[in-house]
Every structure is written in structure tokens, then in C-alpha cells.
N, C-alpha and C positions, 0 to 999 in steps of 0.2 A: 571112284577109288581105283587104284591100280589093280590089274588082274593078279591071279595067283602066280607067285614066283617072280613078280615084277616089283621093282622099287618105286616106279612112278609111271605115268602115262608117256611122258616125252623126256628123253635125255637130250640136253642141249650142250654142245661143245662150243665154247667161246663165250667169254664174259665181258666183251668190250661194250658195245652199245646194242646191236641187234639182238644178241642173245637174251639179255635181261628184258628188253621190250617184248620179245616173243613170250618169255615166261610170264610176264604180267598179263599179256593178252590171253594166253591160254588159261590162266587162273580165273580170269573174268568169265571164261566159257566153261568153268568147272573141271579143267584138266590140270593135273599135277605135273610138275617138272623138276628135274635136277639140272642146275646150271654148273657145268664143269669149266672152271676158269683157271687157266695156267698161271695167271698173275695173282700175287697176293692181294688181299683186300686193302692193305695199307698202301700198296703201290697204285691201286685203282683210285683211291680216295684222296690223293694229295690235293690240299686246298689251294696251293700256290698257283698263280697265273703262269702258264707255261707257253703262251703265245698261240695256242691252238683254239680254233673256234669253228662252228658249223653254220652254214646258211640253211636254215630249216624252211622248206616250202610251207605254204599255208596248209596244205593237206597233212604234212607232218606235225604241224602245230595242232591240228584237229585231233590227230591220233593221240598225242600226249594229253590233250584235254580229256579225251574219252577214257584214258587210263587214270585220270585224276591227278596228273602231274603238272599240267600247264599253269595252274593258278599259282603254285609256288615258284615256278620258273619265270613267269612273265616279268616280275620286277627286275630280273637280272638280264633280260633280253633287250636287244635293240631292233626296233622295227625297220624293215627295208622299205622305205617310202617310194623309191624310184630306182631304176637301173638304167645306166647310160653305157652304150656299147659303141666303141669307135676304133678306128685303125690308127697306127702311129709308128713313129720311130723314136728311139732313145734320144733325148735332148731336143726333139723337134716339136713335141706336144702332139695333141690329138688332131685328127682330120676334122675339117669343118662339117663333113657329112657324117652323121651318126644316127643311132637308133635309140630312142628314149621310151622306156616303159614307166608309166605313172601308176603307183599303187591305188590311186583314186578311181582307176578304171576297174578295180575289183570290188564287188559289192561288199565283201566282208572286211575290207580295209587293206592293210599292207599285204604285199605278195608273199612275204616271208619274214623271218626273224633271224638275227644273228645271236648265237648263244655260245658262250665259252665252253670248252670241253669239260673243265673241272666242275661246272655247275650241272650240266646234263648227266655226267657220269656219277657225280655224288648223289643226285636225286634218284637215279636208277638203282644204285646200290642200296640206298635207304629203303626204297620201295620193295625190292625183292627180299630184303632181310626182314621186312615187316609183314610179308605175305605168307600165310601158313601153307599155301599150296606150292610154294617155291622153296627148294632146298639149294642154297647157293654154297658151293664148295670151292673155295679159293685156294690157289697154290697147288692144284692137282694137274697131272699130265696124263692124257689118254695115250696108251701105247698099242692098244689092240681093239678090234671090234669083230663081232660075229653075228650073222643073221641066222636065226633058227626058227623052228615052227612056232608061229604066233608071237615071237618076241625078238628083240635085238639086244645084245649085251656089249658092254665095253669093259676093257681091262685097264686099270690105272697103273702108274709106274710103281706103286707100292704093292702090286699084286692083287688088290681088291677088285671085285667085279660088281657091276650094276646092270640091271636089266629094265627095259621098258618096251612099250609097243612101237615106239618110233624114235629114231636117232636123227637129230637135225644138226648139220654142220654150219655154225656161224663163226668159223675159225679162220676167216681171211683167205687171201688169194692162194696161199700155200696150204690150203686146207688138208689136214691130216685125215679128216672124215672122208673127203673125196678120194684122196690118194689110196687109202686102205680099201675103199670100195672099188678101186680100179677105174674111177672116172677121170678121164684125161681132160686137158685144156687145150684150147687153140687161141691163137692171137699173135701179137707181135709187139716188139719194143719200139717206142717212138724215138729213141735216141735223145730223150729229153728228161730233165729232172725238175720237179717242183720244189722251190725254196719257199718255206712257210715261216712266217714270223708275224709280229704285231708292232705297230709304230704308234707313238703319240705325235700329235701335230698341233699347230698353233690355231688353226681356223676350224670352225664346226663343219662336220660333213653333212649335216642336215638329213641324215638317213639315206643318202644316195650311195648306191653301189656302182663302182666303175669297172668296166672290163675293157682294157686296152689290148688290142692285138698288135704285138710287136713281131718283127721278122723271125726272131728266135723262139717265140712262143708267147702266149697270153699273160698279161699281168692283171690280176683281180685285186681291187682295193675295196674292202667290205667293211661297212660301218660297225663299230662296237660302241657300247655305252661310253659316254664322255667324249672327249676329243681324242679318240683312238680308232685305229682301223686294223683289220686283219689283212695280211698280204699273202696271196698265193701267186708266186712269181715263177714262171716256167722259162727255162733256158735250155739250150743244147747241153747234153750231158757233160762234155769236157769242160765247158765254160762254167756250168753250174757247180761242178766239183771244186773248181778253183775258187769261185766266189764263196762257197760254203766254208772253205778253209781260211778265209780272211778274218782278221780281227774285226770287232764291231765298227771301227772307223772306216776300214777298207770296205766292209760290206755296205755300209751306208753310202759310201762314195759311188759304189756301183748302182745302188738302188735309186739315188736321187735323180739322175737324168731320165730314168724310166718313169718314176713317180711324178715328176714335175713339181711345180711350186704352188699349185692351186689350193693346197691346204697349209701353206706356209712351211716353216722349218719342221723337220721330222727327226725323231729319235727312237731307237729300238726299245721295246718293252718285252720282257719275258725271254724265253729261249728261242733258238732258231732250229728249224727242222728241214730235212730234205728227203724226198721220196722219188724213186725212179718211176717213170710213167710208161705204161704199156696197155694194150688192149688184151684182156684175158677173159675168155668165156668157157665155162664148164661145158663139156660135150653133152652131159645129161644133168638135169636138175634133180631127178629122183630115181631111185631104185626101190624095190620092195623094202619097206621099213627104214628107208634112208631118204632124207631131203636136204637140199642145200639152200642157203639164203644169204643175202648180202654179198660181200666180196668173195665168199666161197663159191658163189654161182657166177659172179661177173665182176670184172674190174674195168672201168672205162676212164677216158681222159677226164681230168678234173676241171676242164675249162668251164663247164656249165655248173659246177658246184653241186652236182646231183648225186654223188656217190652215196652219202648217208640216206638221202631221200629215197633213192632207188632201193636200198636195203630195207627201209621201213615199209615200202610198198610190198616187198616180198613178205615181210613179217605179217603185215595186215592181211594179205591174201591167204597165206598159209593158215593163220589162226582162224580165219573165217571158214575155210574149207574143212579144217579139223573139227571146228565147233558144229558145223552142219552135219558132218559125218557122225559125230557122237550122238547128236539128237536123233538121227535116223537109226541108230543102233549098229552102224557099220564099224568095221575094224579100221582105226585111224592110220594104221601102218600099211594097209593094203595098197597094192600097186595102182588099182583103178581110182582109189581116193586121192592118192598123191599125184596121179596124172592130171587131175583137175587143176591142182595148184600149178603144175608145170605149164599147162596150156594157157592158163590165165596170165602168167608172168613172162613167158618166152617172147611173145611178139613185142610187148612194150619195151622190154630190155633190149631186144635186137634193134629196134628202131632208134632208141636213144644211143646205143653203141655206134650204129652207123652214122647218125647225125654228128656226134662229137668227133668221130674219126674224120668225117668229111670236112667239118669246119676247121679242125686243126690243120689238115693238109692245105686247105684253101688259104688260110690266114697266116700260117707260120712260114712265110717266105717273103722275099722282097722283089718279086717279079712285078715290074711297073704296070703291065697290062692287067694282071690279076688284082693289083692294088686299086687300079682305077675301077675295075668291074665291081669289086666288093664294096668299095666306098659308095659307088652309085647305087648298089643294091641296098645297102643300109639306109641311105637317104630315101630311096623309093619306098621301102617297107615302112619307114617312119611316117610317110605321108598317106599310108593306106590303113585306116582305122580297123577294118576287119582283120587284116593280116596281123596287125600289131596286137589286137585283143587275143587272137589265137595263140600267139607266142607268149603273151602274158599268162594265159591260162596254163600253158605248158610249164612256164617257170614256176607258177604257183602250185603245180602238181594237181591241177584240176581237170586234166584231160583224160579221156579213156574211161573204162568201167572201173570205178573206184570201189574198193572194199569198204565195208561199213565203218571201220575205225577211221579211215581217211576222210570219211564224210562227217566225222565227229559223233558217230553213233556207237553205242555199246554193242557187243556181240550178242 
């Protein structure tokens, strides 16, 4: 139960995906939470297909299973049976040298699953609304926060205040929790924008995900249920803005030379989205009674499709640290407790941020010597089973010291 003068154990700012997952994980550990969501519940639960989907690593699938959600989501998901990575130019097709990951090399089956945003978001909302230990407050805005002796409080736009032992920011790259705590960010803009949409196509994708590295940025073609695929298409910022402003016919005319004809004719489905790309890392993950998770702590290049998976790793690690602290009778908001979480996650995040930054710089150019070197490198790694299996484990989220939830175990 919350302490005297506290409304809950943990205040969570951010009701997107990481916030609700954290709330459910904490409930499993006997900790109560209030999820403060700036968006209305109706906006979050729109059942229409809007073109957005996520590539969930196997470890993220395990987490959802451990929280009791995957059984209901599985029929709506598309297994990623293989991943094919190659270099190329628009209109010329892929290089004959490529890297191929086969899901059969993972003992548990597919490396990951594609799941539409509407299904994952809807399942999370239903779960937190049904969980007695979670108080979901939608359509509320946090305007202030203060750390005091033994507690942290937030002030809402309507003047109401709430208090807990810990405040967690799951509120994105422009995190208000981080800004109000004086936590700065470092990083840089890539001068690129990701164009996100979904397409229907004539031929079956057979569960294969494709990553084409083009001179202006990577193009990911990710399988969805049926003869549909999710597109994450990165272009230089000025060109991307021009493409985003085209009508559907013009947009498709730009996409087709990059997409190719290996899946036959294509047509747009759902809405189109665009997101500026940059590297953004919080200078600190924690302060006394404050922790950051997900994009509030880090934003990396989307080329590896690991943004949500990285956030779920944070959530699983934080929940495990807090659960262990509670069992030992420790104060879950204490600086030394939260430092364990920061140490656990900082190295993994830093390595992935550096890797995605380096890969983007290596592949997002048309230098002929670099093109030759990277094509030969892809072909070489494809012929080295040990190296390929290590990369498959990384893509499946199975490398490093995994929290219990990512191993599919309850807290």
C-alpha cells in the first residue's frame, strides 16, 4: 500500500506504450501506480488501421506473455521468419551480396513479430483499466513536480496534486519530467526524416523482413498479416518533406523505384506519417525519486527497428529493480536503488546508439569504395555462422543480461 500522504507507489507520466507496460509490471510486483496520460482514452483506443506497426523482438514478446497479454495479441501478429539486409540504389534493385537471418536459427522460433499499433495500444489500455493496482488518468497534463522528504509530487494543469515514492518519465524525447528535473540531453540531428506507411501488394511476403540501404537512408519493408507490409523509409530531410507533401499517387511514384517489384504492384493502406531523426540521450537516467525510461531516456536511429524494444528493456529492468527493493524493505525512490537501474541499462543503450549511428553513417552515402567494402562485409558475415547467430540474437533481443520479464518469467 502507498505510504502516508502518498496516492500511490509510482507516478508514471506518459500513457503511450512504455508507461502502461511499466504499470502492469509494477502491479505484478505488488506496487501501485497512477498513469498520467496527456491524450484522451478515446484518442488512444482508435480501432482504425492507421499505418503504424512495431517490430517486436522475441524478448519483447516474452515480456508481453509474462504480463498475460500475448495470448490475445498473437492471432493479430505476423511472425518475422527471416530478415534480409542488402545495399542498393533506387531503380537498380538490391546488391547480389547480402546478409540473411533465418528465424529457424532461433530455438524458440521467429526472431520477432510485427504488430499493429492499434492492437498493442488497445490491449494495454484494456489491461490497465482492468488492473486494480493501476489508476489510469487520461487527458491530464502535468505542469509541475517537486521532490520532498520521502516523496515526490506532481501538479496537474487543473491545480490538483498527486504524490508517490517515485516519479517515472515515459513521456518521450521532449520529456517534461526530465526538463523539470534539470536533466539535459546530448546528441545530434541526422538531417533525415522517416516516412512511415503501409502498403498492400500482389505477392506474399512469406514473413520476410527486408532492409535496403539506399544512399539517402535505409528502407525497411516489414511483413504484416495478409499481403501487406509496413514501410519505414528514411530520406534526407528536404527531400522527405517534399515527398510527404505529395498526393497518394505522387507518393507511390517515389516509393516504387525504391521498393522494387519483387512483391508485385503496391498500393497505400492507412495514413502516412513522418518523423525527424536524431540521436538524443539523456545526460542522466535517474535522480533521487525520479527515473526516465524509453524515449525520455534515449532516442536512436530507427534503422534497426529497436526503439520500442529498447524502451521495453528499460521497463523490464526498472520493474525488476523496484520489485527487488520492495522485497528487501528499501525505499524504491532512493538514489542508490535507482542507480542500479541506470547502471543496468546505460551500457546496453550506449552500445546500440553507437552501433545504429555508425551503421547509418556507413551506409547512407554513395561513395563507391564504401559501397564495395560494405557489400563485401555483408557477404562475408553471411558466410560466418557464428557471427550471423550473434547478430540474430541481438535482433531477437536475447543478448546481454536480460531482466526476468524479457526471459518470459514473472517478477
